[in-house]
Structure formats: structure tokens, C-alpha cells
N, CA and C atoms of all chains as a GROMACS GRO file, in nm:
protein
  492
    1UNK      N    1  10.690   2.261  15.359
    1UNK     CA    2  10.752   2.375  15.289
    1UNK      C    3  10.904   2.359  15.280
    2UNK      N    4  10.967   2.328  15.397
    2UNK     CA    5  11.112   2.305  15.397
    2UNK      C    6  11.148   2.191  15.301
    3UNK      N    7  11.064   2.085  15.305
    3UNK     CA    8  11.091   1.968  15.223
    3UNK      C    9  11.092   2.002  15.074
    4UNK      N   10  10.995   2.086  15.032
    4UNK     CA   11  10.989   2.124  14.890
    4UNK      C   12  11.116   2.200  14.850
    5UNK      N   13  11.160   2.290  14.939
    5UNK     CA   14  11.281   2.368  14.910
    5UNK      C   15  11.402   2.275  14.904
    6UNK      N   16  11.407   2.177  14.993
    6UNK     CA   17  11.516   2.079  14.991
    6UNK      C   18  11.517   1.997  14.862
    7UNK      N   19  11.399   1.950  14.821
    7UNK     CA   20  11.392   1.872  14.697
    7UNK      C   21  11.428   1.957  14.576
    8UNK      N   22  11.378   2.084  14.576
    8UNK     CA   23  11.407   2.175  14.466
    8UNK      C   24  11.558   2.201  14.457
    9UNK      N   25  11.620   2.224  14.574
    9UNK     CA   26  11.764   2.248  14.578
    9UNK      C   27  11.839   2.125  14.527
   10UNK      N   28  11.797   2.005  14.568
   10UNK     CA   29  11.862   1.882  14.526
   10UNK      C   30  11.852   1.859  14.376
   11UNK      N   31  11.732   1.885  14.322
   11UNK     CA   32  11.712   1.866  14.178
   11UNK      C   33  11.792   1.968  14.098
   12UNK      N   34  11.784   2.094  14.143
   12UNK     CA   35  11.855   2.202  14.075
   12UNK      C   36  12.007   2.177  14.077
   13UNK      N   37  12.057   2.129  14.191
   13UNK     CA   38  12.200   2.103  14.206
   13UNK      C   39  12.249   1.992  14.115
   14UNK      N   40  12.156   1.906  14.073
   14UNK     CA   41  12.194   1.796  13.982
   14UNK      C   42  12.192   1.841  13.838
   15UNK      N   43  12.085   1.915  13.800
   15UNK     CA   44  12.070   1.951  13.658
   15UNK      C   45  12.149   2.076  13.619
   16UNK      N   46  12.194   2.154  13.720
   16UNK     CA   47  12.255   2.283  13.687
   16UNK      C   48  12.385   2.268  13.607
   17UNK      N   49  12.451   2.150  13.613
   17UNK     CA   50  12.576   2.134  13.539
   17UNK      C   51  12.558   2.084  13.397
   18UNK      N   52  12.434   2.055  13.359
   18UNK     CA   53  12.408   2.013  13.220
   18UNK      C   54  12.448   2.123  13.120
   19UNK      N   55  12.408   2.252  13.143
   19UNK     CA   56  12.451   2.356  13.048
   19UNK      C   57  12.603   2.370  13.038
   20UNK      N   58  12.674   2.344  13.151
   20UNK     CA   59  12.820   2.355  13.149
   20UNK      C   60  12.881   2.241  13.065
   21UNK      N   61  12.828   2.119  13.084
   21UNK     CA   62  12.876   2.004  13.005
   21UNK      C   63  12.846   2.027  12.857
   22UNK      N   64  12.725   2.076  12.830
   22UNK     CA   65  12.684   2.103  12.692
   22UNK      C   66  12.776   2.206  12.627
   23UNK      N   67  12.804   2.313  12.700
   23UNK     CA   68  12.888   2.420  12.647
   23UNK      C   69  13.029   2.370  12.619
   24UNK      N   70  13.083   2.290  12.713
   24UNK     CA   71  13.221   2.240  12.697
   24UNK      C   72  13.233   2.152  12.573
   25UNK      N   73  13.135   2.062  12.552
   25UNK     CA   74  13.144   1.969  12.439
   25UNK      C   75  13.107   2.035  12.307
   26UNK      N   76  13.013   2.131  12.310
   26UNK     CA   77  12.968   2.190  12.183
   26UNK      C   78  13.064   2.298  12.134
   27UNK      N   79  13.122   2.375  12.227
   27UNK     CA   80  13.212   2.483  12.183
   27UNK      C   81  13.358   2.438  12.183
   28UNK      N   82  13.387   2.327  12.253
   28UNK     CA   83  13.525   2.277  12.271
   28UNK      C   84  13.612   2.382  12.340
   29UNK      N   85  13.547   2.481  12.402
   29UNK     CA   86  13.621   2.586  12.471
   29UNK      C   87  13.613   2.558  12.620
   30UNK      N   88  13.724   2.509  12.676
   30UNK     CA   89  13.726   2.478  12.819
   30UNK      C   90  13.837   2.557  12.889
   31UNK      N   91  13.889   2.659  12.818
   31UNK     CA   92  14.004   2.731  12.873
   31UNK      C   93  13.973   2.799  13.007
   32UNK      N   94  13.848   2.843  13.025
   32UNK     CA   95  13.814   2.911  13.149
   32UNK      C   96  13.783   2.817  13.264
   33UNK      N   97  13.771   2.686  13.234
   33UNK     CA   98  13.735   2.590  13.339
   33UNK      C   99  13.857   2.553  13.422
   34UNK      N  100  13.840   2.548  13.553
   34UNK     CA  101  13.948   2.505  13.641
   34UNK      C  102  13.942   2.354  13.656
   35UNK      N  103  14.050   2.285  13.612
   35UNK     CA  104  14.054   2.139  13.625
   35UNK      C  105  14.053   2.100  13.773
   36UNK      N  106  14.127   2.175  13.855
   36UNK     CA  107  14.132   2.145  14.000
   36UNK      C  108  13.992   2.151  14.060
   37UNK      N  109  13.917   2.257  14.028
   37UNK     CA  110  13.782   2.273  14.084
   37UNK      C  111  13.693   2.158  14.041
   38UNK      N  112  13.702   2.120  13.913
   38UNK     CA  113  13.613   2.015  13.864
   38UNK      C  114  13.652   1.877  13.915
   39UNK      N  115  13.783   1.854  13.936
   39UNK     CA  116  13.825   1.726  13.996
   39UNK      C  117  13.781   1.718  14.142
   40UNK      N  118  13.791   1.831  14.215
   40UNK     CA  119  13.746   1.833  14.354
   40UNK      C  120  13.594   1.815  14.360
   41UNK      N  121  13.523   1.873  14.262
   41UNK     CA  122  13.378   1.857  14.260
   41UNK      C  123  13.341   1.712  14.227
   42UNK      N  124  13.420   1.649  14.139
   42UNK     CA  125  13.400   1.507  14.106
   42UNK      C  126  13.416   1.423  14.232
   43UNK      N  127  13.517   1.454  14.311
   43UNK     CA  128  13.540   1.384  14.438
   43UNK      C  129  13.424   1.408  14.535
   44UNK      N  130  13.377   1.534  14.539
   44UNK     CA  131  13.264   1.569  14.625
   44UNK      C  132  13.141   1.485  14.594
   45UNK      N  133  13.106   1.481  14.464
   45UNK     CA  134  12.987   1.408  14.421
   45UNK      C  135  13.004   1.258  14.449
   46UNK      N  136  13.128   1.206  14.429
   46UNK     CA  137  13.154   1.065  14.458
   46UNK      C  138  13.135   1.036  14.607
   47UNK      N  139  13.184   1.128  14.692
   47UNK     CA  140  13.170   1.110  14.836
   47UNK      C  141  13.023   1.112  14.878
   48UNK      N  142  12.945   1.203  14.818
   48UNK     CA  143  12.802   1.208  14.850
   48UNK      C  144  12.732   1.080  14.806
   49UNK      N  145  12.776   1.027  14.690
   49UNK     CA  146  12.717   0.902  14.641
   49UNK      C  147  12.749   0.787  14.737
   50UNK      N  148  12.876   0.779  14.781
   50UNK     CA  149  12.917   0.676  14.877
   50UNK      C  150  12.840   0.691  15.008
   51UNK      N  151  12.827   0.818  15.053
   51UNK     CA  152  12.752   0.846  15.175
   51UNK      C  153  12.606   0.801  15.160
   52UNK      N  154  12.546   0.834  15.045
   52UNK     CA  155  12.407   0.795  15.018
   52UNK      C  156  12.390   0.644  15.018
   53UNK      N  157  12.487   0.573  14.958
   53UNK     CA  158  12.483   0.426  14.954
   53UNK      C  159  12.497   0.369  15.096
   54UNK      N  160  12.584   0.430  15.177
   54UNK     CA  161  12.607   0.379  15.313
   54UNK      C  162  12.485   0.397  15.402
   55UNK      N  163  12.419   0.513  15.390
   55UNK     CA  164  12.303   0.536  15.476
   55UNK      C  165  12.173   0.496  15.407
   56UNK      N  166  12.182   0.449  15.281
   56UNK     CA  167  12.065   0.401  15.209
   56UNK      C  168  11.963   0.509  15.177
   57UNK      N  169  12.014   0.629  15.141
   57UNK     CA  170  11.925   0.741  15.109
   57UNK      C  171  11.908   0.750  14.957
   58UNK      N  172  11.792   0.706  14.908
   58UNK     CA  173  11.770   0.696  14.764
   58UNK      C  174  11.776   0.830  14.690
   59UNK      N  175  11.712   0.939  14.741
   59UNK     CA  176  11.725   1.068  14.672
   59UNK      C  177  11.871   1.111  14.656
   60UNK      N  178  11.951   1.090  14.762
   60UNK     CA  179  12.092   1.126  14.759
   60UNK      C  180  12.167   1.041  14.656
   61UNK      N  181  12.134   0.911  14.650
   61UNK     CA  182  12.199   0.820  14.554
   61UNK      C  183  12.166   0.862  14.411
   62UNK      N  184  12.036   0.882  14.384
   62UNK     CA  185  11.992   0.918  14.248
   62UNK      C  186  12.053   1.050  14.202
   63UNK      N  187  12.041   1.153  14.288
   63UNK     CA  188  12.089   1.287  14.251
   63UNK      C  189  12.239   1.284  14.223
   64UNK      N  190  12.315   1.214  14.309
   64UNK     CA  191  12.460   1.217  14.293
   64UNK      C  192  12.510   1.123  14.186
   65UNK      N  193  12.431   1.018  14.154
   65UNK     CA  194  12.468   0.933  14.042
   65UNK      C  195  12.456   1.012  13.911
   66UNK      N  196  12.345   1.086  13.898
   66UNK     CA  197  12.326   1.169  13.778
   66UNK      C  198  12.433   1.277  13.770
   67UNK      N  199  12.458   1.344  13.884
   67UNK     CA  200  12.559   1.450  13.888
   67UNK      C  201  12.697   1.395  13.852
   68UNK      N  202  12.726   1.272  13.899
   68UNK     CA  203  12.856   1.210  13.871
   68UNK      C  204  12.878   1.197  13.720
   69UNK      N  205  12.775   1.150  13.649
   69UNK     CA  206  12.787   1.133  13.504
   69UNK      C  207  12.813   1.267  13.436
   70UNK      N  208  12.741   1.371  13.479
   70UNK     CA  209  12.756   1.502  13.417
   70UNK      C  210  12.895   1.560  13.445
   71UNK      N  211  12.940   1.546  13.570
   71UNK     CA  212  13.071   1.603  13.607
   71UNK      C  213  13.185   1.526  13.539
   72UNK      N  214  13.171   1.394  13.527
   72UNK     CA  215  13.272   1.316  13.453
   72UNK      C  216  13.282   1.369  13.310
   73UNK      N  217  13.168   1.400  13.248
   73UNK     CA  218  13.171   1.447  13.110
   73UNK      C  219  13.238   1.584  13.100
   74UNK      N  220  13.220   1.670  13.203
   74UNK     CA  221  13.287   1.801  13.203
   74UNK      C  222  13.439   1.784  13.217
   75UNK      N  223  13.480   1.694  13.308
   75UNK     CA  224  13.623   1.669  13.329
   75UNK      C  225  13.686   1.610  13.202
   76UNK      N  226  13.614   1.517  13.136
   76UNK     CA  227  13.665   1.458  13.012
   76UNK      C  228  13.681   1.564  12.903
   77UNK      N  229  13.583   1.656  12.894
   77UNK     CA  230  13.591   1.764  12.795
   77UNK      C  231  13.712   1.852  12.824
   78UNK      N  232  13.733   1.882  12.954
   78UNK     CA  233  13.846   1.967  12.993
   78UNK      C  234  13.980   1.899  12.958
   79UNK      N  235  13.988   1.766  12.979
   79UNK     CA  236  14.111   1.693  12.949
   79UNK      C  237  14.134   1.683  12.798
   80UNK      N  238  14.024   1.670  12.722
   80UNK     CA  239  14.036   1.654  12.577
   80UNK      C  240  14.066   1.786  12.507
   81UNK      N  241  13.997   1.893  12.546
   81UNK     CA  242  14.012   2.022  12.478
   81UNK      C  243  14.084   2.122  12.566
   82UNK      N  244  14.201   2.087  12.617
   82UNK     CA  245  14.265   2.182  12.708
   82UNK      C  246  14.349   2.283  12.630
   83UNK      N  247  13.161   0.644  16.073
   83UNK     CA  248  13.227   0.638  15.942
   83UNK      C  249  13.149   0.716  15.834
   84UNK      N  250  13.016   0.690  15.829
   84UNK     CA  251  12.933   0.762  15.732
   84UNK      C  252  12.940   0.912  15.759
   85UNK      N  253  12.938   0.946  15.890
   85UNK     CA  254  12.939   1.088  15.926
   85UNK      C  255  13.064   1.160  15.875
   86UNK      N  256  13.179   1.091  15.887
   86UNK     CA  257  13.303   1.152  15.840
   86UNK      C  258  13.299   1.175  15.690
   87UNK      N  259  13.245   1.077  15.617
   87UNK     CA  260  13.234   1.092  15.471
   87UNK      C  261  13.139   1.206  15.438
   88UNK      N  262  13.028   1.217  15.512
   88UNK     CA  263  12.934   1.326  15.492
   88UNK      C  264  12.997   1.462  15.517
   89UNK      N  265  13.072   1.474  15.627
   89UNK     CA  266  13.137   1.601  15.658
   89UNK      C  267  13.245   1.634  15.554
   90UNK      N  268  13.320   1.530  15.513
   90UNK     CA  269  13.424   1.551  15.412
   90UNK      C  270  13.363   1.598  15.280
   91UNK      N  271  13.251   1.535  15.241
   91UNK     CA  272  13.181   1.574  15.118
   91UNK      C  273  13.132   1.717  15.128
   92UNK      N  274  13.075   1.753  15.244
   92UNK     CA  275  13.023   1.888  15.264
   92UNK      C  276  13.133   1.994  15.257
   93UNK      N  277  13.246   1.964  15.321
   93UNK     CA  278  13.358   2.058  15.321
   93UNK      C  279  13.417   2.073  15.181
   94UNK      N  280  13.439   1.957  15.116
   94UNK     CA  281  13.496   1.956  14.981
   94UNK      C  282  13.404   2.030  14.883
   95UNK      N  283  13.274   2.011  14.898
   95UNK     CA  284  13.176   2.075  14.809
   95UNK      C  285  13.175   2.226  14.824
   96UNK      N  286  13.221   2.274  14.939
   96UNK     CA  287  13.225   2.419  14.962
   96UNK      C  288  13.354   2.479  14.907
   97UNK      N  289  13.468   2.411  14.935
   97UNK     CA  290  13.596   2.471  14.896
   97UNK      C  291  13.634   2.443  14.750
   98UNK      N  292  13.565   2.346  14.687
   98UNK     CA  293  13.609   2.305  14.554
   98UNK      C  294  13.596   2.416  14.450
   99UNK      N  295  13.511   2.518  14.476
   99UNK     CA  296  13.494   2.625  14.376
   99UNK      C  297  13.593   2.740  14.394
  100UNK      N  298  13.673   2.733  14.500
  100UNK     CA  299  13.773   2.839  14.519
  100UNK      C  300  13.872   2.845  14.401
  101UNK      N  301  13.926   2.729  14.354
  101UNK     CA  302  14.018   2.736  14.239
  101UNK      C  303  13.952   2.793  14.113
  102UNK      N  304  13.819   2.768  14.099
  102UNK     CA  305  13.749   2.820  13.981
  102UNK      C  306  13.735   2.972  13.990
  103UNK      N  307  13.699   3.020  14.109
  103UNK     CA  308  13.687   3.165  14.129
  103UNK      C  309  13.823   3.232  14.108
  104UNK      N  310  13.927   3.170  14.165
  104UNK     CA  311  14.063   3.221  14.152
  104UNK      C  312  14.104   3.230  14.006
  105UNK      N  313  14.077   3.123  13.932
  105UNK     CA  314  14.115   3.119  13.791
  105UNK      C  315  14.043   3.227  13.711
  106UNK      N  316  13.912   3.241  13.737
  106UNK     CA  317  13.832   3.338  13.663
  106UNK      C  318  13.884   3.481  13.685
  107UNK      N  319  13.916   3.515  13.813
  107UNK     CA  320  13.959   3.651  13.843
  107UNK      C  321  14.104   3.676  13.804
  108UNK      N  322  14.190   3.572  13.814
  108UNK     CA  323  14.332   3.595  13.786
  108UNK      C  324  14.360   3.592  13.637
  109UNK      N  325  14.293   3.504  13.561
  109UNK     CA  326  14.320   3.496  13.417
  109UNK      C  327  14.225   3.584  13.336
  110UNK      N  328  14.113   3.626  13.399
  110UNK     CA  329  14.007   3.703  13.329
  110UNK      C  330  13.951   3.625  13.211
  111UNK      N  331  13.978   3.494  13.208
  111UNK     CA  332  13.929   3.409  13.100
  111UNK      C  333  13.809   3.331  13.152
  112UNK      N  334  13.690   3.374  13.111
  112UNK     CA  335  13.569   3.305  13.157
  112UNK      C  336  13.490   3.252  13.038
  113UNK      N  337  13.557   3.249  12.920
  113UNK     CA  338  13.483   3.212  12.799
  113UNK      C  339  13.426   3.071  12.806
  114UNK      N  340  13.494   2.981  12.875
  114UNK     CA  341  13.445   2.843  12.882
  114UNK      C  342  13.338   2.820  12.987
  115UNK      N  343  13.317   2.923  13.071
  115UNK     CA  344  13.218   2.906  13.178
  115UNK      C  345  13.077   2.928  13.127
  116UNK      N  346  12.986   2.842  13.168
  116UNK     CA  347  12.845   2.857  13.131
  116UNK      C  348  12.778   2.946  13.234
  117UNK      N  349  12.726   3.063  13.187
  117UNK     CA  350  12.657   3.154  13.279
  117UNK      C  351  12.532   3.088  13.333
  118UNK      N  352  12.460   3.015  13.245
  118UNK     CA  353  12.337   2.946  13.287
  118UNK      C  354  12.367   2.848  13.401
  119UNK      N  355  12.472   2.767  13.384
  119UNK     CA  356  12.507   2.668  13.487
  119UNK      C  357  12.540   2.736  13.618
  120UNK      N  358  12.618   2.846  13.612
  120UNK     CA  359  12.660   2.912  13.735
  120UNK      C  360  12.545   2.988  13.803
  121UNK      N  361  12.451   3.041  13.722
  121UNK     CA  362  12.335   3.106  13.782
  121UNK      C  363  12.245   3.002  13.849
  122UNK      N  364  12.230   2.885  13.782
  122UNK     CA  365  12.149   2.778  13.842
  122UNK      C  366  12.216   2.726  13.970
  123UNK      N  367  12.349   2.722  13.968
  123UNK     CA  368  12.420   2.675  14.087
  123UNK      C  369  12.408   2.778  14.200
  124UNK      N  370  12.407   2.907  14.162
  124UNK     CA  371  12.386   3.014  14.261
  124UNK      C  372  12.249   2.998  14.326
  125UNK      N  373  12.148   2.967  14.244
  125UNK     CA  374  12.013   2.944  14.295
  125UNK      C  375  12.011   2.821  14.387
  126UNK      N  376  12.084   2.715  14.344
  126UNK     CA  377  12.092   2.592  14.424
  126UNK      C  378  12.147   2.619  14.563
  127UNK      N  379  12.260   2.690  14.567
  127UNK     CA  380  12.326   2.719  14.694
  127UNK      C  381  12.236   2.808  14.781
  128UNK      N  382  12.167   2.906  14.718
  128UNK     CA  383  12.074   2.992  14.792
  128UNK      C  384  11.961   2.910  14.853
  129UNK      N  385  11.909   2.815  14.774
  129UNK     CA  386  11.800   2.730  14.824
  129UNK      C  387  11.846   2.644  14.941
  130UNK      N  388  11.968   2.589  14.931
  130UNK     CA  389  12.022   2.509  15.043
  130UNK      C  390  12.041   2.594  15.167
  131UNK      N  391  12.082   2.720  15.147
  131UNK     CA  392  12.101   2.812  15.260
  131UNK      C  393  11.966   2.841  15.326
  132UNK      N  394  11.863   2.868  15.244
  132UNK     CA  395  11.728   2.894  15.296
  132UNK      C  396  11.676   2.770  15.370
  133UNK      N  397  11.699   2.652  15.309
  133UNK     CA  398  11.657   2.527  15.371
  133UNK      C  399  11.728   2.509  15.506
  134UNK      N  400  11.859   2.535  15.508
  134UNK     CA  401  11.936   2.522  15.631
  134UNK      C  402  11.885   2.616  15.741
  135UNK      N  403  11.852   2.741  15.700
  135UNK     CA  404  11.800   2.839  15.796
  135UNK      C  405  11.663   2.794  15.850
  136UNK      N  406  11.580   2.737  15.760
  136UNK     CA  407  11.446   2.695  15.799
  136UNK      C  408  11.449   2.578  15.898
  137UNK      N  409  11.539   2.482  15.872
  137UNK     CA  410  11.544   2.365  15.961
  137UNK      C  411  11.648   2.384  16.072
  138UNK      N  412  11.719   2.500  16.070
  138UNK     CA  413  11.817   2.530  16.175
  138UNK      C  414  11.938   2.438  16.176
  139UNK      N  415  11.984   2.400  16.057
  139UNK     CA  416  12.100   2.309  16.047
  139UNK      C  417  12.228   2.392  16.026
  140UNK      N  418  12.308   2.406  16.131
  140UNK     CA  419  12.424   2.495  16.127
  140UNK      C  420  12.530   2.453  16.023
  141UNK      N  421  12.567   2.324  16.011
  141UNK     CA  422  12.665   2.286  15.907
  141UNK      C  423  12.617   2.325  15.767
  142UNK      N  424  12.487   2.304  15.741
  142UNK     CA  425  12.429   2.338  15.610
  142UNK      C  426  12.434   2.489  15.588
  143UNK      N  427  12.404   2.566  15.694
  143UNK     CA  428  12.406   2.712  15.684
  143UNK      C  429  12.548   2.762  15.656
  144UNK      N  430  12.644   2.714  15.734
  144UNK     CA  431  12.783   2.758  15.719
  144UNK      C  432  12.839   2.724  15.582
  145UNK      N  433  12.822   2.596  15.542
  145UNK     CA  434  12.877   2.549  15.414
  145UNK      C  435  12.818   2.628  15.298
  146UNK      N  436  12.686   2.651  15.302
  146UNK     CA  437  12.623   2.717  15.188
  146UNK      C  438  12.641   2.867  15.189
  147UNK      N  439  12.665   2.924  15.307
  147UNK     CA  440  12.695   3.068  15.311
  147UNK      C  441  12.832   3.092  15.246
  148UNK      N  442  12.930   3.006  15.279
  148UNK     CA  443  13.063   3.019  15.219
  148UNK      C  444  13.055   2.994  15.068
  149UNK      N  445  12.982   2.888  15.030
  149UNK     CA  446  12.969   2.855  14.888
  149UNK      C  447  12.902   2.969  14.812
  150UNK      N  448  12.803   3.033  14.876
  150UNK     CA  449  12.730   3.144  14.812
  150UNK      C  450  12.827   3.256  14.775
  151UNK      N  451  12.917   3.292  14.869
  151UNK     CA  452  13.013   3.400  14.843
  151UNK      C  453  13.104   3.364  14.724
  152UNK      N  454  13.150   3.238  14.722
  152UNK     CA  455  13.241   3.194  14.615
  152UNK      C  456  13.169   3.195  14.480
  153UNK      N  457  13.046   3.142  14.478
  153UNK     CA  458  12.973   3.133  14.352
  153UNK      C  459  12.934   3.271  14.301
  154UNK      N  460  12.898   3.363  14.393
  154UNK     CA  461  12.869   3.500  14.352
  154UNK      C  462  12.993   3.560  14.283
  155UNK      N  463  13.112   3.532  14.338
  155UNK     CA  464  13.233   3.590  14.279
  155UNK      C  465  13.261   3.531  14.141
  156UNK      N  466  13.225   3.402  14.120
  156UNK     CA  467  13.242   3.340  13.987
  156UNK      C  468  13.145   3.404  13.887
  157UNK      N  469  13.020   3.423  13.931
  157UNK     CA  470  12.919   3.483  13.842
  157UNK      C  471  12.959   3.627  13.807
  158UNK      N  472  13.009   3.702  13.907
  158UNK     CA  473  13.052   3.840  13.881
  158UNK      C  474  13.168   3.843  13.782
  159UNK      N  475  13.263   3.748  13.797
  159UNK     CA  476  13.376   3.742  13.703
  159UNK      C  477  13.326   3.712  13.562
  160UNK      N  478  13.230   3.620  13.553
  160UNK     CA  479  13.174   3.584  13.422
  160UNK      C  480  13.105   3.705  13.358
  161UNK      N  481  13.031   3.783  13.438
  161UNK     CA  482  12.960   3.899  13.386
  161UNK      C  483  13.058   4.011  13.346
  162UNK      N  484  13.168   4.022  13.422
  162UNK     CA  485  13.264   4.129  13.396
  162UNK      C  486  13.353   4.097  13.275
  163UNK      N  487  13.401   3.974  13.269
  163UNK     CA  488  13.496   3.936  13.162
  163UNK      C  489  13.431   3.842  13.062
  164UNK      N  490  13.318   3.878  13.005
  164UNK     CA  491  13.255   3.784  12.913
  164UNK      C  492  13.307   3.800  12.771
   0.00000   0.00000   0.00000
């Protein structure tokens, strides 16, 4: 039971930023987005990816690799349409 | 070494949304924020908190309890200033 909740949380935490990336690129409206928050989140996801690679945890690697791509796209949108 | 990176990632992942919450409440500009993304993230953090409580992991409980408060404040700002 705990495991299912953990997997669900991990999956949700990866896909939840897709609507934000979509909104930023489709509306070109990023005025409400905090660049500091998204850069810190980019660093967070990178650290989790490095941690996953170091301890060889595949779910952690996969989830954070996908999240990294999505968060990079949000940061790029924020830098382009500021 | 891995442990330090894990703790750093966990701490950064909790505090990184403070600038976003601050920006939303101080500028009242939430037009660029995706409500769907933030609601899904709220669910993610809630699931991690439940998971932490179930497995009795104190760092997970503390980090996600703090994150929950910050994300709730972002969602409330989005609902108030949409």
C-alpha cells in the first residue's frame, strides 16, 4: 500500500509540470512565474538525478530525467517571454 | 556524499517554492501560473506526506509538511487573483 502511494506520488510529481510548461509556451504569458523558484527547482531536480545516478535508483533516475526536461522547458519559456 | 546530495535536494525542493508564493502574493499576478499544475503538485506533496507518515520517515514528513503549506498558499493566490 505504501509502495503504491510512493509510486503514485513519484509519477504525479513528474507529470504535474507538463500543464505549466504547456501554458507557458502556448500563451507566452510567464509574468506570474518566479524565475528564482524555477531555477531552484531545476537545481533540485538535477540534484535528485545525480543522487539517483550515484545510488543507482532507476525510478529516481527516470522520474527526474523526465522532470528535468520539463523544468528546462519552463525556464526557457520564462527567459524567452519575460 | 550521496546522503549530502539527497539532503540538499530535499531541502532545496522544499524551499524553492517560497519565491513563487512570495511573487504571487506580492504582485497579485498569477496569470502565468497553471492551476492544473499547482493542484497536481499539491496532490503530489500530499501523497508524499501520507507516504512519509505511513513509513514513519521524519525528513520526508517535515519536508512535505512545509512544502504543503507553501503550495497551498500558491494555489490560494491563484484562486484569489485569477
